[in-house]
LOTOR-760469 format. One record per residue (C-alpha): x, y, z. Coordinates in steps of 0.5 Angstrom, whole numbers, padded with zeros to 4 digits, always signed. Example, Ala and Ser with C-alpha at 12.3 -4.5 7.8 and 13.67 -1.06 7.14 Angstrom:
% LOTOR-760469
+0025-0009+0016;+0027-0002+0014;
END
This chain:
% LOTOR-760469
+0306+0204+0177;+0305+0202+0170;+0298+0203+0167;+0294+0197+0164;+0292+0199+0157;+0285+0202+0157;+0279+0201+0154;+0277+0205+0148;+0270+0206+0151;+0269+0212+0156;+0264+0213+0161;+0259+0215+0156;+0260+0209+0151;+0253+0205+0150;+0256+0199+0151;+0257+0199+0158;+0251+0198+0162;+0251+0198+0169;+0251+0192+0173;+0244+0188+0173;+0243+0189+0166;+0249+0186+0162;+0255+0187+0167;+0259+0182+0170;+0255+0184+0177;+0249+0181+0174;+0251+0174+0174;+0250+0168+0179;+0249+0170+0186;+0254+0165+0188;+0259+0168+0184;+0265+0170+0188;+0264+0178+0189;+0272+0179+0189;+0272+0176+0182;+0266+0181+0180;+0269+0187+0183;+0276+0185+0180;+0273+0184+0173;+0269+0191+0174;+0275+0195+0175;+0279+0192+0170;+0273+0194+0165;+0274+0201+0168;+0268+0202+0172;+0270+0208+0176;+0264+0208+0181;+0262+0201+0184;+0256+0201+0189;+0257+0195+0194;+0251+0193+0197;+0252+0191+0204;+0250+0192+0212;+0257+0189+0214;+0262+0195+0213;+0267+0191+0216;+0267+0185+0212;+0266+0189+0206;+0273+0193+0208;+0276+0186+0208;+0274+0184+0201;+0277+0191+0199;+0283+0190+0202;+0284+0183+0198;+0282+0187+0192;+0287+0192+0192;+0292+0186+0194;+0290+0183+0188;+0290+0189+0183;+0297+0191+0186;+0293+0198+0188;+0294+0202+0195;+0287+0202+0199;+0284+0208+0202;+0278+0208+0207;+0274+0214+0208;+0269+0215+0214;+0266+0221+0217;+0270+0221+0223;+0277+0219+0221;+0277+0222+0214;+0281+0219+0209;+0286+0214+0211;+0291+0210+0207;+0291+0203+0209;+0298+0201+0213;+0299+0208+0214;+0299+0213+0220;+0294+0219+0220;+0289+0222+0215;+0289+0227+0209;+0288+0233+0213;+0281+0236+0213;+0278+0230+0209;+0273+0228+0215;+0269+0233+0210;+0266+0229+0204;+0267+0234+0199;+0274+0235+0201;+0276+0228+0201;+0273+0227+0194;+0277+0233+0192;+0283+0230+0194;+0281+0223+0190;+0280+0228+0184;+0287+0231+0185;+0291+0225+0186;+0296+0223+0181;+0296+0215+0182;+0291+0209+0181;+0288+0207+0188;+0282+0204+0191;+0278+0209+0195;+0273+0206+0200;+0268+0211+0202;+0264+0208+0208;+0257+0212+0210;+0257+0217+0204;+0250+0216+0202;+0247+0221+0206;+0251+0226+0204;+0250+0225+0196;+0243+0229+0197;+0248+0235+0197;+0249+0237+0190;+0256+0239+0191;+0258+0233+0194;+0255+0229+0188;+0258+0233+0183;+0265+0232+0187;+0264+0225+0187;+0262+0225+0179;+0269+0229+0178;+0273+0224+0182;+0270+0218+0179;+0271+0220+0172;+0279+0219+0171;+0278+0212+0173;+0274+0210+0167;+0280+0211+0163;+0286+0208+0168;+0286+0203+0174;+0283+0204+0181;+0276+0206+0183;+0271+0209+0188;+0267+0204+0192;+0261+0206+0196;+0259+0201+0201;+0252+0201+0205;+0245+0198+0205;+0240+0201+0201;+0245+0207+0198;+0241+0211+0193;+0245+0215+0188;+0243+0221+0184;+0241+0219+0177;+0247+0222+0173;+0251+0218+0178;+0247+0212+0177;+0248+0211+0170;+0256+0211+0171;+0256+0206+0177;+0256+0198+0177;+0252+0195+0183;+0254+0189+0187;+0251+0186+0192;+0256+0182+0198;+0253+0175+0199;+0251+0173+0206;+0257+0169+0209;+0258+0162+0207;+0259+0156+0211;+0267+0156+0210;+0267+0163+0213;+0262+0161+0219;+0267+0155+0220;+0273+0160+0220;+0270+0165+0225;+0268+0159+0230;+0275+0156+0229;+0278+0163+0231;+0273+0164+0237;+0275+0158+0240;+0282+0159+0239;+0282+0166+0242;+0277+0163+0248;+0282+0158+0249;+0288+0163+0250;+0284+0166+0256;+0281+0160+0259;+0278+0153+0259;+0273+0151+0253;+0270+0145+0252;+0268+0143+0245;+0263+0137+0244;+0261+0138+0237;+0262+0132+0232;+0262+0133+0225;+0255+0132+0224;+0253+0137+0230;+0258+0142+0227;+0256+0142+0220;+0249+0143+0223;+0251+0149+0227;+0254+0152+0222;+0249+0151+0217;+0244+0154+0222;+0248+0160+0222;+0246+0162+0215;+0242+0169+0214;+0246+0172+0220;+0252+0177+0219;+0259+0175+0221;+0258+0180+0227;+0251+0177+0229;+0254+0170+0229;+0260+0172+0233;+0256+0175+0238;+0251+0168+0238;+0257+0163+0238;+0261+0167+0244;+0255+0168+0248;+0253+0160+0247;+0261+0159+0249;+0261+0164+0255;+0255+0162+0258;+0257+0155+0261;+0264+0154+0258;+0262+0149+0252;+0259+0149+0246;+0255+0143+0244;+0249+0141+0240;+0244+0144+0244;+0247+0151+0243;+0243+0150+0236;+0237+0153+0240;+0241+0160+0241;+0242+0160+0233;+0235+0159+0232;+0233+0165+0238;+0238+0170+0234;+0234+0169+0228;+0228+0170+0231;+0230+0176+0234;+0233+0178+0227;+0227+0177+0223;+0222+0180+0228;+0226+0186+0229;+0222+0190+0224;+0215+0187+0225;+0214+0185+0218;+0215+0178+0219;+0214+0172+0224;+0219+0167+0225;+0217+0160+0226;+0222+0154+0227;+0221+0148+0223;+0216+0143+0226;+0211+0138+0225;+0210+0135+0218;+0205+0133+0212;+0203+0128+0217;+0199+0133+0221;+0195+0134+0214;+0190+0129+0214;+0187+0130+0207;+0190+0133+0200;+0194+0127+0197;+0196+0130+0191;+0199+0136+0194;+0203+0132+0199;+0205+0127+0193;+0208+0134+0189;+0211+0136+0195;+0214+0130+0197;+0218+0129+0190;+0221+0136+0191;+0223+0135+0198;+0229+0131+0196;+0232+0138+0193;+0233+0141+0200;+0236+0135+0203;+0242+0135+0198;+0241+0142+0194;+0248+0141+0191;+0247+0134+0188;+0240+0137+0186;+0243+0142+0182;+0249+0138+0179;+0243+0134+0176;+0240+0140+0173;+0235+0141+0178;+0233+0149+0179;+0230+0150+0186;+0223+0150+0187;+0220+0157+0187;+0213+0156+0190;+0206+0154+0190;+0199+0158+0190;+0194+0155+0194;+0187+0157+0193;+0180+0154+0196;+0175+0154+0201;+0177+0158+0207;+0178+0153+0213;+0180+0147+0208;+0188+0147+0210;+0191+0152+0206;+0195+0155+0212;+0196+0148+0215;+0199+0146+0209;+0204+0152+0209;+0206+0150+0216;+0207+0143+0214;+0211+0144+0208;+0217+0147+0213;+0216+0142+0218;+0217+0136+0212;+0223+0140+0209;+0226+0141+0216;+0226+0149+0214;+0225+0155+0218;+0218+0158+0216;+0217+0166+0215;+0210+0168+0215;+0209+0175+0212;+0202+0178+0213;+0201+0183+0208;+0197+0188+0212;+0204+0190+0216;+0207+0192+0209;+0202+0198+0208;+0205+0205+0211;+0202+0212+0209;+0208+0215+0207;+0210+0215+0200;+0215+0209+0198;+0215+0206+0205;+0210+0200+0203;+0215+0198+0197;+0221+0199+0202;+0218+0195+0207;+0216+0189+0202;+0224+0190+0200;+0226+0189+0207;+0222+0183+0208;+0224+0179+0202;+0231+0181+0203;+0231+0178+0210;+0228+0172+0207;+0233+0171+0202;+0238+0172+0207;+0236+0167+0211;+0235+0162+0205;+0234+0156+0205;+0227+0158+0208;+0219+0157+0207;+0216+0164+0206;+0209+0164+0207;+0204+0169+0205;+0197+0169+0208;+0191+0171+0204;+0196+0174+0199;+0190+0178+0196;+0190+0183+0201;+0197+0186+0199;+0195+0186+0191;+0187+0186+0191;+0187+0194+0190;+0192+0194+0185;+0191+0201+0181;+0184+0202+0184;+0185+0209+0187;+0190+0208+0192;+0195+0212+0189;+0198+0207+0185;+0201+0204+0192;+0199+0197+0190;+0201+0197+0183;+0208+0199+0185;+0208+0193+0191;+0206+0188+0186;+0211+0190+0181;+0216+0190+0187;+0214+0183+0189;+0214+0180+0182;+0221+0183+0180;+0223+0179+0187;+0219+0173+0185;+0223+0173+0178;+0230+0175+0180;+0230+0173+0187;+0237+0170+0190;+0237+0164+0195;+0233+0158+0196;+0226+0161+0198;+0220+0157+0197;+0214+0161+0197;+0207+0158+0199;+0202+0164+0198;+0195+0162+0200;+0188+0166+0198;+0181+0165+0199;+0178+0170+0194;+0181+0169+0187;+0177+0174+0184;+0181+0180+0188;+0188+0177+0185;+0191+0181+0179;+0192+0177+0173;+0200+0178+0173;+0200+0174+0179;+0197+0168+0176;+0201+0168+0170;+0204+0161+0169;+0211+0161+0171;+0210+0166+0177;+0209+0159+0182;+0211+0152+0180;+0204+0150+0181;+0197+0153+0183;+0193+0148+0187;+0186+0148+0189;+0184+0146+0196;+0177+0144+0196;+0172+0141+0202;+0174+0134+0204;+0170+0128+0201;+0167+0123+0206;+0174+0119+0207;+0178+0125+0208;+0173+0127+0213;+0174+0121+0217;+0181+0122+0217;+0181+0129+0219;+0176+0127+0225;+0181+0121+0227;+0187+0126+0227;+0183+0131+0232;+0181+0126+0236;+0188+0123+0237;+0191+0130+0238;+0186+0131+0244;+0188+0124+0247;+0182+0120+0245;+0182+0113+0241;+0178+0114+0234;+0177+0107+0235;+0172+0108+0240;+0168+0113+0235;+0163+0111+0229;+0167+0115+0224;+0163+0113+0219;+0157+0116+0222;+0161+0122+0224;+0163+0123+0217;+0156+0122+0214;+0153+0128+0219;+0159+0133+0217;+0157+0133+0209;+0160+0140+0207;+0164+0141+0213;+0171+0144+0212;+0177+0141+0216;+0177+0147+0221;+0169+0146+0222;+0171+0139+0223;+0176+0141+0229;+0171+0146+0231;+0165+0140+0232;+0170+0136+0236;+0172+0142+0241;+0165+0143+0242;+0163+0136+0243;+0169+0136+0249;+0166+0143+0252;+0159+0140+0252;+0162+0133+0255;+0166+0137+0260;+0160+0141+0262;+0156+0135+0263;+0161+0131+0267;+0160+0126+0261;+0166+0122+0257;+0166+0125+0249;+0162+0120+0245;+0160+0120+0238;+0153+0122+0239;+0155+0128+0243;+0159+0130+0237;+0154+0129+0232;+0149+0133+0236;+0154+0139+0235;+0155+0138+0228;+0147+0139+0227;+0148+0145+0230;+0153+0148+0226;+0152+0151+0219;+0158+0150+0215;+0161+0155+0210;+0159+0151+0204;+0151+0152+0206;+0152+0159+0208;+0156+0162+0202;+0154+0156+0197;+0154+0161+0191;+0161+0163+0193;+0164+0156+0194;+0160+0154+0187;+0163+0160+0184;+0170+0159+0186;+0170+0151+0184;+0168+0154+0177;+0174+0158+0176;+0178+0153+0179;+0176+0148+0174;+0181+0147+0168;+0186+0153+0171;+0189+0149+0177;+0191+0143+0180;+0187+0139+0185;+0190+0139+0192;+0185+0133+0195;
END
């Protein structure tokens, strides 16, 4: 075929930066990856790394790319060698990666070469050199070598030549096409009943977000095969599949949305702030057209037991979003590089499942010792986390909680990391009445039968958790004596309690002093 005009710059031209800097691949995550790839090849990037776990989906994308550029497509795997799309057989001896790359170098025509699973062989210097030789001609002519895989690492000299593109997760359109194909296939084999109205279908497809096409196909197939129908109740199948996906590595815990801010009896300022931002997740497309960016997250500091963790769970419920909980203690690993890799896997999973609320409980545990004798692990983890916070893709709303602000690195508290930093203080008298009424109702007791004013007065300095503890202790005492729960029983239990605000009065005072002028009051 006739060559297109080449660029004047070669591979070493300083104006050609790899993707992630000024290259086309560093653009908006919602950009069509086919457009990105076509632009990279027209810009003479001879080596492209397409990051994905979905090799088959990547292969389909590259077939579309080759068609768009009117180029042949070759695909290499370790078991089948190098094969031309649409042709029988493979290049002789090409199961060996070095020989396959030598064939690419010797080929006298432009093409797209898709290498699946080449990553493990790049540690071999000979294979790396072969790849470098194979790629060099495509810096001045049509075509490219495209490597696919997850967490694919290149030798430094190849990294400088490569552009990186991340294959975005499937969108609603792709899931819709998958569902239509599955239903059609199953109807050819037997009777299938579809009981999905437009709203139910949209809800089902949206809940598939975060799954790969293969995972979604398995979930939908199982839901249909189990009873020969697909209905609104099958959304639960999707939720279970997501739980399994999230908890596979043991780094995150998945909790479906449930409850809401009504479960939080205090924190009026925080509730109002969150209510204003709920509209974004109800209609993100219209919000973006209006010029709104996605809310990024909040940091909740304050006295232990005052509702920080409860608020994290309530945000997900109020916004009808899944909740992912990250326990920082699960990240750390004794092997070099594994801790940072664990954090990347956790944040990538969160981005993949967006929109989602990511709750990082006691965030100081992850970064408190940054630079303090742990070999620099905490500092590297902090850097990885801050980079993700700055550049993350997808609508991931982070709710981080902390009890000890003195252990947090200043980089994390800098303005812009979070949308807002809230301080959660001890509840005042009115708030204590509301919290006590809430916990009494939860235990099937009518708050009107209790003197809430007396209870609030007796619980000066109590946190929300300590108020709940007093109600529970009163129930135990009443159950043991065979009597009904009364105001007097709860007051007696309160007088036996030494609240944290008295036991650690100096620490609470110091925390309040630091928060004054630096944070927004959540109460």
